[in-house]
Structures are given as structure tokens and as C-alpha cells.
Wavefront OBJ file of the C-alpha trace (Angstrom):
o trace
v -20.766 -152.087 -135.848
v -19.092 -150.120 -138.706
v -22.434 -148.347 -139.271
v -22.701 -147.148 -135.628
v -19.255 -146.008 -135.643
v -19.517 -144.184 -138.961
v -22.918 -142.627 -137.441
v -21.018 -141.492 -134.289
v -18.258 -139.724 -136.423
v -20.630 -137.966 -138.747
v -22.326 -136.714 -135.289
v -19.083 -135.585 -133.660
v -17.848 -133.903 -136.933
v -21.256 -132.535 -138.027
v -21.987 -131.177 -134.709
v -18.553 -129.640 -134.650
v -19.153 -128.020 -137.926
v -22.574 -126.916 -137.050
v -21.236 -125.449 -133.737
v -18.526 -123.087 -135.726
v -21.982 -121.418 -137.328
v -24.505 -121.471 -134.170
v -22.441 -120.502 -131.182
v -22.071 -116.811 -132.289
v -22.885 -113.930 -130.160
v -24.334 -110.552 -131.785
v -23.339 -107.986 -129.135
v -20.155 -107.061 -127.397
v -19.205 -104.743 -124.403
v -15.848 -103.863 -123.069
v -13.079 -101.157 -122.601
v -9.841 -100.179 -123.831
v -7.270 -98.504 -121.537
v -4.128 -96.588 -122.629
v -1.380 -95.532 -120.464
v 2.376 -95.343 -120.441
v 2.450 -96.440 -116.930
v 1.836 -99.867 -118.110
v 5.325 -99.908 -119.481
v 6.757 -99.496 -116.007
v 9.155 -96.873 -117.278
v 8.214 -94.421 -114.645
v 7.260 -92.172 -117.396
v 4.379 -90.048 -117.255
v 4.022 -87.897 -120.143
v 2.521 -86.924 -123.805
v -0.564 -89.325 -124.316
v -0.624 -90.257 -120.835
v -3.756 -91.720 -120.342
v -6.899 -92.993 -122.308
v -10.122 -94.935 -121.330
v -12.628 -95.902 -123.993
v -15.731 -97.825 -123.517
v -17.411 -99.812 -126.348
v -20.803 -101.377 -127.351
v -21.025 -103.192 -130.544
v -23.887 -105.188 -131.996
v -24.173 -107.418 -135.428
v -27.085 -107.050 -137.873
v -28.843 -110.201 -139.562
v -26.325 -111.580 -141.979
v -29.169 -113.243 -143.885
v -30.417 -109.780 -144.938
v -27.334 -108.724 -146.422
v -26.181 -108.742 -149.926
v -23.998 -111.351 -151.251
v -20.892 -109.317 -151.277
v -21.414 -108.114 -147.715
v -20.505 -110.454 -144.745
v -21.301 -108.429 -141.835
v -22.429 -105.156 -140.792
v -21.840 -104.004 -137.443
v -22.471 -100.720 -135.604
v -20.522 -99.443 -132.648
v -21.206 -96.921 -129.940
v -18.310 -95.308 -127.768
v -17.363 -92.948 -125.037
v -13.956 -92.135 -123.996
v -11.403 -89.641 -122.345
v -7.900 -89.011 -123.243
v -5.432 -87.036 -121.183
v -2.117 -85.330 -122.699
v 1.166 -84.103 -120.682
v 4.134 -82.232 -121.364
v 7.442 -84.296 -120.405
v 6.081 -84.369 -116.964
v 2.597 -83.820 -115.318
v 4.392 -81.803 -112.590
v 5.595 -78.999 -115.495
v 4.100 -76.409 -113.683
v 6.174 -73.709 -115.535
v 5.498 -72.878 -119.356
v 9.171 -73.016 -120.054
v 9.190 -76.809 -118.779
v 6.300 -77.922 -121.169
v 7.285 -79.180 -124.470
v 3.630 -79.895 -125.431
v 0.400 -78.403 -123.646
v -1.658 -80.178 -121.233
v -4.879 -81.234 -122.968
v -8.210 -83.208 -122.096
v -10.420 -85.027 -125.157
v -13.548 -86.149 -124.031
v -16.202 -87.581 -126.344
v -19.019 -89.963 -127.405
v -19.366 -91.456 -130.848
v -20.359 -94.045 -133.134
v -19.101 -96.085 -136.150
v -20.661 -98.184 -138.867
v -18.615 -101.102 -140.141
v -18.780 -102.946 -143.374
v -17.116 -106.144 -143.852
v -16.935 -107.810 -147.421
v -16.520 -111.514 -147.992
v -13.306 -110.753 -149.891
v -12.069 -109.575 -146.717
v -12.070 -105.707 -147.413
v -13.419 -103.591 -144.485
v -14.798 -99.893 -144.547
v -15.369 -98.303 -141.283
v -16.809 -94.900 -141.037
v -16.816 -93.142 -137.649
v -18.239 -89.772 -136.086
v -16.838 -88.309 -132.602
v -18.638 -85.483 -130.850
v -17.120 -83.974 -127.608
v -14.911 -81.077 -126.588
v -11.192 -80.421 -125.715
v -10.113 -77.953 -122.984
v -11.293 -77.656 -119.229
v -14.842 -79.082 -120.181
v -13.186 -82.578 -120.994
v -12.217 -82.862 -117.099
v -8.746 -83.978 -117.983
v -7.224 -81.999 -115.003
v -9.844 -83.380 -112.630
v -9.453 -86.904 -113.940
v -5.717 -86.890 -113.671
v -5.507 -85.281 -110.082
v -8.062 -87.782 -108.755
v -6.228 -90.579 -110.155
v -2.782 -89.322 -108.872
v -4.307 -88.690 -105.510
v -6.056 -91.923 -105.294
v -2.871 -94.147 -106.076
v -0.339 -91.788 -104.407
v 1.492 -90.513 -107.236
v 3.156 -86.936 -107.355
v 1.364 -83.703 -107.402
v -0.063 -82.381 -110.545
v 0.911 -79.011 -111.616
v 0.638 -77.125 -115.052
v -2.992 -77.572 -116.240
v -3.384 -73.713 -115.873
v -1.844 -73.635 -119.337
v -4.094 -76.308 -120.892
v -5.441 -76.084 -124.256
v -8.797 -73.815 -123.826
v -12.274 -75.120 -124.391
v -13.440 -75.877 -127.811
v -16.330 -78.252 -129.157
v -15.161 -81.008 -131.170
v -16.410 -82.894 -134.068
v -14.481 -85.486 -135.972
v -15.027 -87.795 -138.881
v -12.802 -90.888 -139.814
v -12.963 -93.335 -142.591
v -10.551 -96.556 -142.426
v -10.191 -99.138 -145.038
v -8.439 -102.397 -144.458
v -7.901 -105.149 -147.204
v -6.306 -108.186 -147.043
v -3.187 -108.758 -149.110
v -1.876 -112.270 -148.685
v -2.547 -115.275 -146.182
v -0.274 -118.325 -146.128
v -1.665 -121.587 -147.281
v -2.118 -123.147 -143.759
v -3.775 -119.907 -142.512
v -1.036 -119.166 -139.899
v 0.168 -115.682 -141.143
v -1.370 -112.964 -143.108
v -0.583 -109.473 -144.010
v -3.103 -106.650 -144.827
v -3.245 -103.046 -145.674
v -4.688 -100.593 -143.708
v -5.412 -96.704 -144.324
v -7.177 -93.904 -142.689
v -8.100 -90.215 -142.904
v -9.559 -88.036 -140.490
v -11.195 -84.693 -140.809
v -12.573 -82.517 -138.013
v -12.052 -79.584 -135.669
v -9.668 -81.575 -133.589
v -7.872 -83.987 -135.793
v -7.130 -84.022 -139.252
v -4.541 -86.244 -141.216
v -4.020 -89.557 -142.989
v -2.002 -92.444 -142.894
v -1.226 -95.932 -144.056
v 0.448 -99.152 -142.981
v 0.772 -102.808 -143.196
v -0.532 -105.151 -140.545
v 0.867 -108.726 -140.020
v -0.859 -111.324 -137.831
v 0.651 -114.666 -137.023
v -1.005 -117.470 -134.849
v -4.184 -119.054 -134.895
v -6.149 -116.341 -136.837
v -9.673 -115.959 -138.436
v -10.650 -114.191 -141.468
v -10.507 -110.245 -141.350
v -14.565 -110.536 -140.891
v -14.247 -113.012 -137.823
v -11.182 -111.571 -136.060
v -11.172 -110.132 -132.592
v -8.187 -107.562 -133.975
v -10.809 -105.854 -136.636
v -13.619 -106.218 -133.937
v -15.677 -108.373 -136.095
v -15.720 -111.692 -133.596
v -19.593 -111.038 -133.177
v -22.259 -112.119 -135.568
v -26.250 -112.874 -136.162
v -26.757 -115.736 -138.298
v -23.172 -116.080 -139.832
v -22.516 -117.003 -143.520
v -19.177 -118.397 -143.502
v -17.439 -120.802 -140.968
v -14.392 -119.633 -138.872
v -11.129 -120.845 -139.674
v -10.391 -121.237 -135.777
v -12.673 -121.420 -132.728
v -10.348 -119.252 -130.885
v -7.637 -117.000 -131.619
v -4.299 -116.643 -130.303
v -2.035 -114.497 -132.100
v 0.920 -111.807 -132.225
v 0.399 -108.963 -134.708
v 2.744 -105.929 -135.715
v 1.796 -102.804 -137.663
v 4.421 -100.236 -139.068
v 2.571 -97.190 -140.170
v 3.167 -93.788 -141.498
v 1.045 -90.972 -140.545
v 0.707 -87.444 -142.141
v -0.560 -84.961 -139.631
v -2.352 -81.812 -140.739
v -3.588 -80.637 -137.534
v -3.935 -81.808 -133.943
v -6.068 -79.631 -131.729
v -4.749 -81.007 -128.452
v -1.403 -79.543 -129.379
v -2.051 -76.721 -131.605
v -5.279 -75.205 -130.286
v -4.987 -72.114 -128.169
v -3.776 -72.262 -124.647
v -5.291 -70.589 -121.409
v -2.972 -68.031 -119.448
v -1.183 -66.690 -122.546
v 0.705 -69.994 -122.784
v 2.990 -70.850 -125.710
v 2.191 -72.033 -129.272
v 3.484 -75.581 -130.840
v 4.393 -76.819 -133.985
v 3.757 -80.208 -134.992
v 5.699 -82.694 -137.014
v 3.787 -83.477 -140.375
v 5.294 -86.811 -140.560
v 5.060 -89.221 -137.624
v 5.839 -92.987 -137.856
v 4.285 -95.472 -135.576
v 5.149 -98.859 -134.595
v 2.544 -101.004 -132.966
v 2.890 -104.817 -131.609
v 0.773 -106.712 -129.673
v -0.657 -110.286 -128.377
v -4.616 -111.153 -128.705
v -6.390 -113.929 -127.393
v -10.139 -114.195 -128.348
v -12.616 -117.151 -127.457
v -16.254 -117.234 -128.530
v -17.367 -114.962 -125.335
v -14.022 -113.246 -124.366
v -11.238 -111.100 -125.850
v -8.040 -109.901 -124.215
v -5.528 -107.662 -126.035
v -2.070 -106.182 -125.020
v -0.397 -103.779 -127.501
v 2.853 -101.516 -127.363
v 2.893 -98.404 -129.515
v 6.169 -96.564 -130.405
v 5.866 -93.146 -132.205
v 8.432 -90.596 -133.331
v 8.188 -87.061 -132.110
v 4.879 -85.377 -132.853
v 5.913 -81.608 -131.946
v 8.985 -80.009 -133.310
v 10.399 -78.921 -129.831
v 9.419 -81.997 -127.977
v 12.245 -83.722 -126.074
v 11.268 -87.421 -126.243
v 10.036 -89.922 -128.633
v 6.746 -91.427 -127.231
v 5.563 -95.091 -126.375
v 2.645 -96.562 -124.429
v 0.783 -99.749 -123.675
v -2.921 -100.567 -124.371
v -5.064 -103.144 -122.813
v -8.396 -104.278 -124.052
v -11.150 -106.658 -122.761
v -14.307 -107.412 -124.293
v -17.312 -109.551 -123.565
v -19.494 -111.226 -125.923
v -23.520 -112.026 -125.385
v -26.608 -111.977 -126.973
l 1 2 3 4 5 6 7 8 9 10 11 12 13 14 15 16 17 18 19 20 21 22 23 24 25 26 27 28 29 30 31 32 33 34 35 36 37 38 39 40 41 42 43 44 45 46 47 48 49 50 51 52 53 54 55 56 57 58 59 60 61 62 63 64 65 66 67 68 69 70 71 72 73 74 75 76 77 78 79 80 81 82 83 84 85 86 87 88 89 90 91 92 93 94 95 96 97 98 99 100 101 102 103 104 105 106 107 108 109 110 111 112 113 114 115 116 117 118 119 120 121 122 123 124 125 126 127 128 129 130 131 132 133 134 135 136 137 138 139 140 141 142 143 144 145 146 147 148 149 150 151 152 153 154 155 156 157 158 159 160 161 162 163 164 165 166 167 168 169 170 171 172 173 174 175 176 177 178 179 180 181 182 183 184 185 186 187 188 189 190 191 192 193 194 195 196 197 198 199 200 201 202 203 204 205 206 207 208 209 210 211 212 213 214 215 216 217 218 219 220 221 222 223 224 225 226 227 228 229 230 231 232 233 234 235 236 237 238 239 240 241 242 243 244 245 246 247 248 249 250 251 252 253 254 255 256 257 258 259 260 261 262 263 264 265 266 267 268 269 270 271 272 273 274 275 276 277 278 279 280 281 282 283 284 285 286 287 288 289 290 291 292 293 294 295 296 297 298 299 300 301 302 303 304 305 306 307 308 309 310 311 312 313 314 315 316
């Protein structure tokens, strides 16, 4: 009898341990939607709307070196829209930043190391200006849901092709003994025709969290022949990230405007505070976040805040 019980316990825990390795999906598809309307403040200004689509795939981890835990490549496409203090600021004197659209497609290579360091390199190609279809998209949205009439895009940033390269580095600083809270360093640098700058911040996660190379926060839940067991089967955590940004150039603000619109001067130093909640099972991820930013333009009237919603689905 004791032998039978012991055998059953071995099968239960053995299969549970095996499950943490075997039930892993290697592909992921989803979207991210940014909008200040999600805050229910009644505001419609600055970075007012963004929609991004993602596809990610993990390579065979057995073919990676000893130091590398995962290698994930990503393909993305998106559109972002920017307003002055209102989408109805029809006069140039009312516009504390220009109307602008940004339409792009890109890809990234993501290297996840066993010591929980992450290196991400990304390239985006696209356009700003009327060809980015920001005016068309915003007018369609407002007409569809019955929002106010849009006016002012005649002074938007003019057409310009966009090519932007980004490098991001993340490194674990400390994790508590019972794996309930950790702190990581995050830094990035952008070089390109539309965005140039750099920034650094400290990420805090608390709750049921996985390693940085297994976490929904770092978009590394997928895997192919995983090497390391997860800390938890599903993640549920809150996160916060204060970040200091140096802005060398922002083409959605400093680009040349149509119809002799005015020029705008940026603030070189911008502070951002990100707060959010994430739930991730093996198959699905849901994330809701808030982002608060200090003034990006010297003559801008308000600080800015918006919310972001992400949903992802994993498959083989």
C-alpha cells in the first residue's frame, strides 16, 4: 500500500514538474492599444491613440549556447496619433504641439540570458505626415463613435520617411527569497530620423512572478524546448517603473509642419512613471497599464497621461 501511494505521489509531482517544461508554446500573436480615453478623464490630447500588432516566435533553445536561455524574434506593425491640447484645435494659435501621425512596420531580435539579462534590438521603418493616415484614422474613429468634430490636421507634420533603430537592455538587480518581488534595471537608446534619445529606469514587479526570461512583462512567455522550469505556472503581478528620459529629437514634434505652421521646442528631460497589472497563463496574457509623463514640449499646457491595454495569445 505504501509503495502504491509513493508511486502515485511520484507520478503526480513528477508529471507536474514535467508539465512546467513540456507545455510551452513557441508562437505568440496579439495587440496593444494606447489611448487617453481609457482613463475616463474626457481628455483627447498629445499621444492620444496607438494601435500595435505583434507576432513573436521562439527558436529551438537546445541549439543555443550555454549562456543564452532564449532567442525570440518579433514582427510588428502599428500606427500612432498625436494631437495638441484638443483634436478640435483648428487655429494654429490653439496648438501647443502639432498634429502628427506615425505609421510603421518593424522587427526585433531578443536575447534572453540565463543570468536574467536581456538585450533587445529593434528596427522600425515607416513614415510620419499625411501618408501615416493619422487624420483619416482619427476622423473615422470619431465619426464612428459619435465624438466631436476633428479640426486642425491641416497644420500637421509633413511627410517624411522614418527609419529608427532602438537598443534596450534589462538586468535583474535583486529578487526576494520567496520570489514575490524583484527589481531590475532597464535602459534604452534610440537613433533614427524620427526619434533620438536615451533613458533609464528601475522596474519593480510584485506578485506571482517568473524569471525575466519567462515573464509576460518581457514578452518571453513563449519557448521551444525550454531549458529552465518556471517559478510559477501563471503570473499575476503588479509593476511600477519610474524612468528618466533624455530626448535629443522627436520628429512628431520638431518636424516641419504643413501650411506654415509654427515650430515647437522640446524639453530635453522628460520623467515618466509607469504602473500596471499583468495576468498571464500559459496560453493568454492580459495587461493594463498607466503612464504619466512630464511636459514634452516647452510651451505645452498640460502634463500627459494615458492607459494601455495588451492582449496576447500563444500557440504552436
